[in-house]
N, C-alpha and C positions, 0 to 999 in steps of 0.2 A: 826703675825699681827701688823701693825703700828698703833700707837695711838698718837693723837695730844691734849695735855692739854692746856687750855687757861685760865690764871687767869686775869680777867678784872675788877679790883676793881672799884665799882660804879654802876655796873649793878644791884645788889640787891636793892640799894637805888632808882635807876632810876624806877624800876618795881611799886614803890609806888607812886612816885611823877611826873614822866614823861612816862606814860604808852604808848602813841603813839610812842615815840622815842624808848622806850625799845622793842616794837613789831617790829618796823621796822628794828633795829639793828639784832634781832635774825633772822629775814627772810633773811637779806643780809649776815649774817655770814653763815647761812645754805646753801645759794645759791652759795657763794663764794667757800666754801670748797667741796661742791658737784660737782663743775666743775673739781675739782682735785682728785676726786675719794674717798672723805671722807664723812662719814654721821655721825650725832650727836647720841650718844649712852647713854650720861648722862649729867645732868645739875643740880648743886646744888649752888645757891646763885650766886657768882661771878665766879664759876668755871664751864667750859664747856669741855666735852670730846668727841672727834671725833675718829672714827676708819675708816680703809681703807675699801671700798666696796668689792674688789676682794682678790685675792691671793697677795703674796708679790710683791710690785713694784719692778721692777729691774733696773730702770734707777736712778742714783743718783738725777738727776733733779726732777723725780717723788716724791722723798722723801723731798728734800730741798725746792721746790717751794711752797708747801702748808704753810710751816712755814714762808717763806719770804712774800708771798701775805697777808696773815693773819695778820702778824705783821704790814705791811704797812697800812692795813685797821684800826687796832686798834689805830696806831699812829694818823691817820687822825681824830680819835675821841676824841683828847685830850681834848676838851672843856667839854666832857660829862663823860670821864673816867678819873680815877686816875691812878696809875701805872698799867702796863700790862706785862705779862710774857707768853712766849709759849714754851712748852717742847715736843719734839718728842721722843717717846719710841717704842721699839720693843720687843714683848714677845708673849707667846702662848696666843691664844684667851681664855677670861674668862668672867664671868659675868660682867655686866656694874658696879655694885657696888664694886666688887672686883678690877677691873681694875682702877676705879676711886681712890679708897683708896691707891693702889699701887703707882700710879704716883704722888698723891698729896703729899706723903711723900718727894718726890724729891725737893719740893718747898723750903725745909730748906737749899740747897745747893746753892740757887740763891743769887748771889752777885750783879748783875746788873739789875735794872728794865728796862722795855720798851725793852727787849732784847728776843732773841730766844736761846734755849739751846737744846742739843740732849743728849742722854744716851750713855753709852759705846757700846751697841749693836747697835746702829745707826751710830756712827761716822765712822766706816769704810766704810759704803755704801754712806755717803755724802762727804766723804773726797776730791774727785775730783772736787766738785763744792762749797766747803766753806772753810773758814780758821777758825780753832778751837783753843781754849786754855782751860786749865783744870780748873774746878771749883769744888773742891771736888770731889763727885762721878759722876758728869756730866761735859759736855763740853759746853763752851759758844761759840756761833756763832759770831765771830767778823766781818766776812765779807762774803757776798754771791759773788761767781764768776758767770760770764755770762755763761761759758760753761766748759765742763770737760777737764782736763789736758791732756787727751790722744788724743784729737781731731786732734792735729797737728802732731801726731805720726802714724796716720792711712794711710795705703797704699791704702785703698779702694778708697779714694778721688782723688788720682793720678793715679789710674789704668787706667782710660779711656783715659789718655793722651797717653799711649803706643798704645792702639788700638782706633784710632779715632772715634769720634761719628758716622761719615759717614758709617762706616762698620756696626755698630749696627743698626742705623736707616734704611739703605738700606735692610739689612737681614730681620729686623722686617717688614718692608713694604712688602717685597716679600712673607714673611710667611703668608700673609693674604690669598693668593691664592694658594700656594704650600709649601710643606716641604722642608727645606733648609739644605744643608751640608756646613759646613765651615771648611777648612783644614788650620791650621795655628800652628805655634810652640808656640804661646802666648795663650796657651788654657785658664788658669784660668783668664787672663787679658780679653780675648775675651768675656768669660762668664760674668765677672763682668760688662763689657760694656754693654752687652745685658740687663742684670738686671736693671742696672741704667737707660738706655735710653728706657726701654720698657714701653709703656703707659697702658700695661695690666698685670695682676698678672703673675709673673714669677716663675716657679718651676723648680729646678735644680736637675737633677738626676746624681749624681757623680758616674761614672763607674770607678771601681777599678779592676786591674788584679785579677782573681780568684773569684770574687764575682759573685753569680748566679742572673739569671733574677728575681727570686723570691725575693731576697734581695733588688734589685734595685726597683721593683714594690712596695715592703713594704715601702721603704723610700718615694716613690712617694705618696703612700696612706697617710702617715703620714702628709706630706705637705698639700695634698688636704683636709684633716680633719681640719687642722688648719685654712686653708683659708676659708672653708665653715662655720666654726663656727664663723668667724669674718665678713664675707662678704655676705653670703647667705641671700636673702631677704625673700625667701618663705620657709614655713614649708613643709617638705615632706609629700605627700599624706599618707594616711592610708592604702595604698594596701599592700598585702603581700610581693611583691618584694621590695618596697620602706622601709617597716620595716626590711626586711632581710638585705639589703644594710646597713642601719643604725646600725644594730647590728654588721655587719662585720666591718664597719668603726670604731665602738667602740672598737672592739677586735684588729684591726691592729694598732690603734693609741696608744694602750697600750703596755708597754714593756713586755718581757716574755710571759707568756700564757702556756697554756697546749698542749699537743702534740698528742691527740687522732684523729686528723683529717688530718694527713700528706698527705693523698692521695687527699685531697680537696683543699690544700692550694693554689696550683698555679691557679687553676680555680677560686677560691674565690677572689684572688687578681685581676685577670683579670677582673671579674665581678664588683668588687668594683671600680677599676679605671675608667672603662667605665661608669659606673653609675655617679660617682662623676663629671667627665668631662662633662657629658650629663646634669647634673643638673646645672652646672655653665653655659654651653652654652644656656640653656633655658633663663637664667637670664642676657644674653648678657655680660657674664664675661669669654668668652672663653680664658683660660690661654695660655701663651707661656711656653712650656716645652722645656727645654734645656738639652741635653744629652751631659754631659761634659766628655771630653776624651773617646769619644764613641768607638775608636778603641781598648781601653784597655780590653772591654768586648769580650768574645768568640763569634764567628760567629753565633752558635745556640741561644746564649742568646740575641744577637742583633735582630735576626729574630723575636724571641719571644716578645722583647719589642715592636718592630715595629708593629707587628701583634696586639698587645694590644692597642696601642695608635692610631692606624689607623683603624676606623670603617667605612669599605667600604659600609656597608649597610645604612648609614646614609647620607642624602642628604647634611647636613651641617657638616663641620669638627668639631670634638669634642675639638681640641686644635690646636694651632700652634706649629709646631715642627721644632726645629733647633738643629742639631747634630754638635758638635765642636769636631774636631779630629786632630791629628797630621798628619796622613796619610790618603789617601782615604780608605773608608771602602765599603763593599758590598753595592750595591744599589738595592732597592727594591721600588715598586709603582711608578716608573718613577720620582724620585726626581731630583734635580739638585745638581751639585757638585761645590763649590765655594771655591777659594783659597784666603785668606786674607793676605795682606801684613801689618804687624804691623807697618812698618816705615811710608809708605805713606798712609795707609788706603784705599788703592785700592781693590776692588772685581774683581776677574776674573771669570766670569760665563761661565760655559759650560755644555750644556744640555746632559744628559745621557739617553740612552734607558733603560727601566726597566729591560731588560735581560742582560744588558752589565755588566759583572763583571770584572771590570778593576783591575789589579794587578800591581800597580806601585811601583817600590822600594821606600823605605823611603829615604828622603834626610838627610843631616847633620842636618838641622834644626829640621826635623821630629823626628830623633833618639834622640835629646836632650829635646825633649818636656816634657817628664817625669821627668827631672831633674831641670826645671827651674820654678821659681815662683817670683812674685814681692816682692821687699824688703819691710821690715816692716817700716822702718822710714828712709830710705836713699834717700829721694828726692833730687835731685840736685837743684842748683841754677836757672838752666834754666827751672825747671818745670818738666823735664822728669824723669821717674822712672827708676832705675837700675833693674836688674835681678840678682838672687843669685842662685849659684849652690847648690842644696840641699845636694850634697855630700861634699860640702866644709865645713871644721871645722869652718870656720869664721861664717858661717851661724848659726850653732847650738850654737856657743859661743855668737852670738848676741841675740839669743832667751833667752839662759840661764842668760845672764846678765839682760834683760828686765824683765823676770818673776820671781816673789818671789817664795819661796818653796810652799806657798799655791797655787800659780798660777799653779805650776807644778803638785801638787797633784789633783788639780781640773781637769787638763788635763786627767790624769789617770782615774779619776772618770767618766768623759764624755765618754771616750773611752770604759771602761770596764762595767759600771754599768747602764749608761742610756738606752741601748738596753735591760736590763735584768729586772730592778726593777722599780716598779711604784713609782711615785714622792713622795707620803706619806712615804714610806720605805726608798727611797733614801735620804730624807732630813734628816733621823735620823743618816746617816753616817757622815755628814759634821761635826757636833760638835765633834765627836770621833777624827777626824784629826786635831782639833783645829780651824776649820773654822766655824764661825757663818753663820747663813742664811743671815744676812745683808752682811757679807763680800763676801759670794757667789754671792749675787746680783751684787757687784760691779765688782767681778773677771769675771762673764759672760759678763758684759758690756764691760770690757777691751778686753775680746776675740773678741767681734764683732767689736770693734774699729780697731784691728790690723789685722783682717780677718782670725783668726783661726777657729772661727765659724761663722754661717751665721744668727743664730737666737737664742734669749735668751730663748724663750719659749720651744723650742724642738732642743737644741743644738746638732750639729754633727760636727766632726772634719772635716776640709778641707781634701780632698783625699790625698794630698801631705805631711799632717803634720803625719798622722798615722805612715807611714814607718820609720820616723825619731824621733818618740816620745821617744824611749829610749835613744837617744842621747840628746834630748833637757832637759830631766828630769834627774836630778843626780841620781847616783846609790844608794845613801842613801835615798833619797825621795821616789824613786821607791820601794826599798826594805821595808821601812816602811809602805808605803801604801799598798802593797801587803799583809803583814801580817794583817793590820787593815780590808782590804776587806775580807780576808779568814775568820777571827774570826766572822766578822759581817754576812756573809752569813751563816756560820755555825750555829750561834745562831738563826737566823731567820728560817733556815730549822728545827732546833730542836723545835723551838716554833710553827712550822707549819704556820708561817706567809708568807712564800713563799714555793712554791713546786719545788721538783727537777726536772730538765729539761736539755736537751742538752746544752742550752746556760749557765746555772749555772755550769754544769760539765766542760765546756770548760774554765771557769774562776778558777776553783779549782784544775784541774787535775795536773797542774804543781806546786802546792803549797802544796800538801799533798803527804803522803807516807805510806807504810806499810798497816795495817789493815784499817785504815781510808780510803785510797786511794781505797781499794777493795771494802769497803762498798759503798762508793759514786758512784763508777763505777757500782755496782750492782744495786743501785736505779735507775740510769739513763737507765740502760737496761731494767729493769722492767717496766719503764714509757713508753718507746719506744715500747716494746712488747705489752703492752696494746693498742696501737695505730694500730697495725697490719701492720706496714710498715717494710718489709724486707730490703729495700733499706737504710733506716735509720739506722736500726738495724746493718747491715753489716758496716756501716760508723763509729759506735761506738765500734766496737769489733775487732780491729787490731790484729794479731796473737800474737804479743808481749805482749799483755795485758792479755793473758789468761794462763800465765804460772803457777800460783798457782791453787790448787785444788778448793779453794773457787770460783775463778773466772770461772773455767771450769763448776763448778756446776752452778754458776749464768747464764752462757751462754746457757747451755743445758735446764735449766728451762724456760728461756726466750724464746728460740727458740721453746720449746714445745708449750708454749702459742701462738706464732705466728702462727704455724701450725693449732693449734685448733681454731683459730679466723679466718683463711683462709678457703677456700673452699675445701681444700684438704683432710680433715678428719683424723680421728685417725689412720687409717690404714697406713698413710703415715709417721708417726712419732714414730713408735715402736723403732727404733734404739735410738731416743732421750730419751724416756722413760727409756731404759736400761741404758743409760749413767747416768741419774738422780739416778736411783736405785743404781748404783755402787758407785756413789761419795758421797751419802749422809753419808754413815757411815764413810767415810774418813775426812770430813769436820766436824771440832769440833770447838767450841768456836765462832760461828756465828749463834746464834739462828733465827735472823731474816732473814738471807739468807736460812737457812734450811726451815723456815716457808714458804717463798716464793716457794721453791722448792717443798714443800708438796701441795701448792695450784696449782702448775703446774700439779702435779700427780692427784690431785682430779679433775681437768678439764679433764684430759685424761680418768679417770674413768668415769665421768659424760658422755663424748662422747661416751664412749662404752656401757652406760647404766648400768653400775655396780654401782648402787646407794648405796648399803651398803658400798662398798669399799670407794667410794667417800666421803660419810658422815664421815667415820672413819678418813679418810686422812685429811679432814678439821679440825676436832676436834684435830688432832694431831698438825695441823698448829697453831690453836688458843692456844694451851698450850705452844708451843715454843714462840709465840708472847708475851705472858703473862710473860714468864721467861726472855724475853729479857731486857738487860739493858736500862735504860731511853733514853740514847743517841744514841741508835740504833734504837729507835722507830720513824724513819723518814719516813717509808713507808707507803702504804696505810693500811697495817696491818690488825687489826681485822675487820675493816669496810669491806675490800674486802673479808674477810674470811665469814662474814655474807651474803654479796651480793652472793657468791658462794653457801652458804646454801640455801639461797632463791631459787636460780636457780634449785638446786637439789630437792627442794620441789615442784616446778612448775612441773618438770619432772616426779614426783611421784603423780601428780594430787592433792597435798594437798595445796590448795590457801590460807587457813586461816593460815597454818604455814609459808607459803611463805611470807605473809603480815607481820607477826610477826618478821621474820628475816629482812625484808626490813626495818621495824622500828628500829631494833637493829643497823642496818648498818648506818642509818642516825644519830643516837646518837653517834656512835663511830666516825663518819665523821664530827664531829662538825666543824673543822678547814679545812677539805679537801672537798672544795665546789664541785669539779668534781665528787668524789664518792658519795656525798650526792645527787647530781642531777640524777645521773644514778639510785640511789636507788629510787628517786621519780618517774622516768620515768617508772621503772619497776612497780612501784605501780599503775600508771596510767593504765598499760596494765593489771594488775590484776583485777583492778576495772572494765575495759571493759569486761574481760572474765567473772566476777561475775555477770555482768548486771548493774552495777551502771554507766550508760553512762554519767549522768550529772557530776558527780565528776570526773570521767575519763578525760572528756573534759576539766574541769576547771584546773586541775593539769597539763595536756598537754599544755593548753594555756599559763599558767604561766611560763612554762619552756622553751619556744621557744627561746626567746631572750637571756636568761642567757646561754642556751646550746651553741648557736652559738657564743656568746661573749666569751666564755671559750674555743672554739675550738672543741666542741664535735658535729661536723657536722652530722656524722652517726646517732646519736640520735635525733638531730634536724629534719632530714628529716623523721626518724620513726615516731615521735610524731605528725609531720604535716601530715603523711599518717594516723595516728591514728584518728586525728580529721576528715579527710575525710572518714574514716570508721564509725565513730560515726555519722556523718550527713547522711551516707548511710543507717545506722540502723533506724535513725529517719525518713527516707523517704524524706529527703531535698536532692534530687539527683542533682538538679542543683548546690547548694552549694557545695556538694560533688565532683562533676565534676570540679568545679574551683579549689578546693584545690589539687585534683589530677593533674590537668593541672599545677598549680604553681609548683609542685614538678618536674614535667617534664621540664618545662622551666628552673628551678633553676639548676637541674642536667645537662642539655644541656649546659646551660652557663658556667658550672664549668667543663665540659668535663669528667664527671663521668657517666659511661654508667649503671652500675648495677641497680639503682633504676627506670631509664627511662622507660623500657619496662613494668615493673609492674605498675607504675604510669599510663602510657598511657593505659594499658588494663583496669584499674579500671575507668580511665576517660570515656573510651568508654562504659564499662558496666553501669556508672551512667547515661550517656546521653541516652542510650536505654532502661533505666527502665521505663521511661514513654512516650517516644516518638521515632519516627524513625522506620523504617521497616527493616526486615531482610537483604534486599538488601543494605541499608545504613550501616548497621552492618558489612555486609561481606567487604565493601569498607575500612571501618575503621580498622578492624581487620586483613585484608589481609596485612597491611603494618607492622604488627608486627610478630615476630618470632612465629612459630607454637608450642607453649608451652602447657601443659596439662591446664594451666589456661585460655589462650586465646580460646583454643578449647572449654572449658566449656562455656565461656561468649557467644561465637558465638551460640552454642547449646542452650543456655538459651533463646536468642532472638527468634530462630525458635520455641521453645517450647511455648512461651507465644503467638505465632501467630497460634498454633495448627499445625505446620508443623513438626510432629514428625519423619516422615521418613527422613527428611534432617538433624535433630538433632542427630539421632541415631549413624550414623557413626562417627560423631565428638566426641560423648561421648565415643564410644568404643575405639577410638584412645586415647583419654584422659585418660581413664581408664587404658590402657595397659602402657602407659607412667608414670603415677604417681604411678602405683602399684610397680614398681621397685625402687621408690625413697626412699633415706634414709636421712631424715632431722635429722641428730644427734644433740643433745643439745649442744649448743655453747653459750659463753658469748658475742659474737660480734652479730652485726645485719645481718640478712640473707635476701637477696632480690630475692631468687628463686621465690617467688610468693608473693601475698599480705597476706596470711595467716601464712607464714613461720616464722616470728618473733613475731607473735602474738598468734594466737590459737594453733600453733605447740608447743608452750611452754608447754602445757599441753596434746596434743593429739598424737603427734609423738613419742610414747614410743617404736616403733619397726619399723623395716624396712617395707615399704609398709603400713604405718598407719599414714596418715596425714589428716589434716583438709580438704584440698583441694580433697583428694581422697574420703573422706566421703560425700562431697557435690556432687562430680561427681556420685558416687553410688546412692545417693538419685535421682537426675535427671535421671540417667540411669534406675533405676527401674521405675520411673514415666513414662518415655517414653515407656519402654517395655510394661507396662500395657495398655497404650493408643493405642498400636499396637497390642493388643490382647494376649500379651505373659504373662498372669497373674501368671502363674505357675513358672515363672522365677523371676517376680518382688517381689512376696510376701516374699521369703526367704531373699531377700536384705533388704527389709524394716524392716523385723522382727529383723535382726541383728543389723541394725541401731537404731531401737526404744527400743528393750528389751535386746539386747546382752550386754555382759560386756565390749566391746571394746570402752570405753568412752561415752556410752550413757548417763551417769549420769552427766558429766561435760561438754559435748559438748554444746556451746551456740545456736546450731542450731537444737537441738533435737525437739523443737516444731515444726519447719518447716518440719522435716522429718515426724513426726506424721500427720501433716495436709496433706502432699502430700500422704502419705499412706491412709489417710481416704478418700482422693478424688477419689481413684481408687477401693475401696472396694464397693461392691453392696448395694443398700438401704435395701433389706430384710436381717433379722437375719439368721444365720446358724451356727450350732454347730461345723462344721469343718474348720471354719475360724474366724478371728477377726471381732468383730462387728464394723461397720462403726461409729456409734454414740459414742460408747465407746473410740474409737481412736480419734476421733475429740474432745470429752471432754478432753482427756488427753493433747491433744494439746493445747486447750484453757487454761487448768490448768498451763501448762509450761509457755506459753506466759505471762499469769497474774502473775506468780511467778517472772519471769524476769522483768516484768513492775513495780512490787512492790518495786524493788531494785533501781530504779531510783528516785533521790531525788526531782527534780523539776516537779511540777504538769504539767506545759506546755510540758516538755519533754516526760512525761508519754503519754500524749494525742497525741503528733507527733509520738511516737513509735507505738501506737495503730491504729491511724487513716491515717497516711501518708504513712508508711512502706506498700509496695504494697502486700506482702504476708500476713502481719497481718491484713490489712484491709480486704482482701478476707476472711481470717480465721473468723474474728469477724462477718462479714455478714452471713456466713454460720452458726456460733454458734447461732446467733439470729434467723435465719430461724428454727433452731431446739430447739429453747427456752433453749439454754444452758448458755446464759448470759443475 
């Protein structure tokens, strides 16, 4: 934080004898420094201390100007003040009294009055715009320059001379109505000219050979987020989709992140880009998106990028789109192809048909486009800019002469760590390299001047710098920095301040070896396995990496988890299980790896419903984790073990024990935010199952944004679905329908199919809970796959209208389909139906034993009874209400008893259950469940708005049972 201390001798005396001047002086001083981003934080007598409002200012002028203007103001008050001194300091934020005392001590080094001074931590930042001389431990400002010394070295200002402004102006004007292609060898210069001439915000997507469309969209999202934060006028609405997009923007604007949502990332990026562009368009800030070197991207990635940026469903274009390439590229959506002559500035327009895929060979100029870039400071006398061959040794020598060792190291940090580490952690690295934060500020400003980066707030290397970075940076500086980076990342991993991820592994893999390399590789494999992505997993397991038994065990255990989180089931991974069993005795000296292998085995036993063996194996894993050395405790470790224990408790219908283990998992995962959130999410489900709907909904609502921001989209969608289920239980059917509809729209926008059908089925069920006819329902459900769940919901509507003959065949088919279902326990989220990841945690303890099947059986028995087949219905109801198959823990046993009572005759009989007795049992079960709801308002909603509970309570009152 920058601090500005003012000593103005005479102010204390003026407060007693010239109060009006004193008050006016204070107001003017606050206003003047407020304009420069500083606010007063302390005042004692003749001393005033100001601090900067925001984060570290990055421009030298931003640091020097406040000192210059306030010094001028003080000198103008010479008639009222005696001597004045201004000191600028930079240090970590502190309490006002501590900061004042610290800077006040510097006054003893002041040798000249009526002057400005800066400390050693500030001097490097302001050096370009001031002339300094030492004065003890501080520096006297002898003269303020009007501009930075690098201004005349910048190639940015001369770049437009190479590509005349007419090119940019004409293209930008035409982009108002159509998307534009520009083919030119002067790619970077053309892009710079477009950016400088554009009257609208300009976002540049740098296409690089081998870079995926997801990476390009990610880069675009970061630029959009920065622009929205600075320029957006309106606050986003509080709708579910707006909140979701804001959470996604927060996630994609942060470096690194967790990797449990790899299947969602592409769709989430598309949704975020379109939503951000739409928000800007609504505020009349439709940006210009420039696709730089567009022909460097693969054809499939180009098509994906264009589909994302071109919203054909919108009447207004979301953005202006200009693609700049060396050679013509595939044409889509009927765009035009433009060739720009850099010498004359002429544009040659040629309309292209949307289906015309022209394949013109590259010219000599086009082939050279990837090798040329504008000179940094080689502007000629005539004002024209030269070009420099990037493969020319003279070019790298020029950069090496220009950039100090600290500049070179900062280039590496930008390339390696800016995409990986959050700013707070990244800033800790600079001092270790000998670069103060103030020096970093100046260096980033230098890079902007010479065109190496385009923005100091979110710096990214120019696409043509990265390939030659190893030539620009001296071998010694690179080796030193790689070692510092490695130690820094390793330390942060050990302290759990960052999580292992593929991006972190990419940085470390070439700098580590031996056991450490195997351990880190193991960690990243386990992280990817938890996300359930086979594609990502295969990408990080090349055959050459699996030569050691330890890595073979790690790979087999990871793949075992992948299969168990997938829909393939335990029967598909018996060979992997055998591999793990075979390798475990072979691998010694790696307890943490062995522990993760045991957790994989425990998941396998859980999926096979071998609970005793699963529990024993998890306990073995915990023993191994406790014996692991401290530096190996990088994994999710004991917290994941407790999560798995809780899952086993669920499967054994021990909800209280499950809650206890979830608490243990949260405690152990103090620094592992992702594991802690999953534990809380599972606890929300546990509370729902127990009946505490209020607390369940509260926890789920609190987790939505954090889950999405961390990349746990599967759990985000599940908890949003849980909130819909809670509202359904409360009888708020319209709100529930909207929540299910949101899930459907969100998954549709992301291109993820699994949850869509379930959400749409529950949306239809909610809408027909209180309104609509069977004919309406048939129209809605006919568009969905004929699953056991959709068949049940169709039958439910018929039953409520008393049309049992039409409901029966639907229920018979649903019964037959679901009776064969095996919802084996798994740690991942299951979207087979709306009960699969919630009630089936405790119900599906065998094949053909699911919550959906139990509800189907209750409706089936109810329908049979109404059709006069009482002798068939009673045994089914008896098993549901008195049998041992989950009757004690099923949340809907109260409903089954009510349906049972409704089909029993009024008169008592010794050979059958008594109607009033069964009705009373139903009332007791519902009242017990109601008593677990915290909020009184929610209790009333549950009893009075839920359709079945409302009917039950009316019937109970009729018989004086309540």
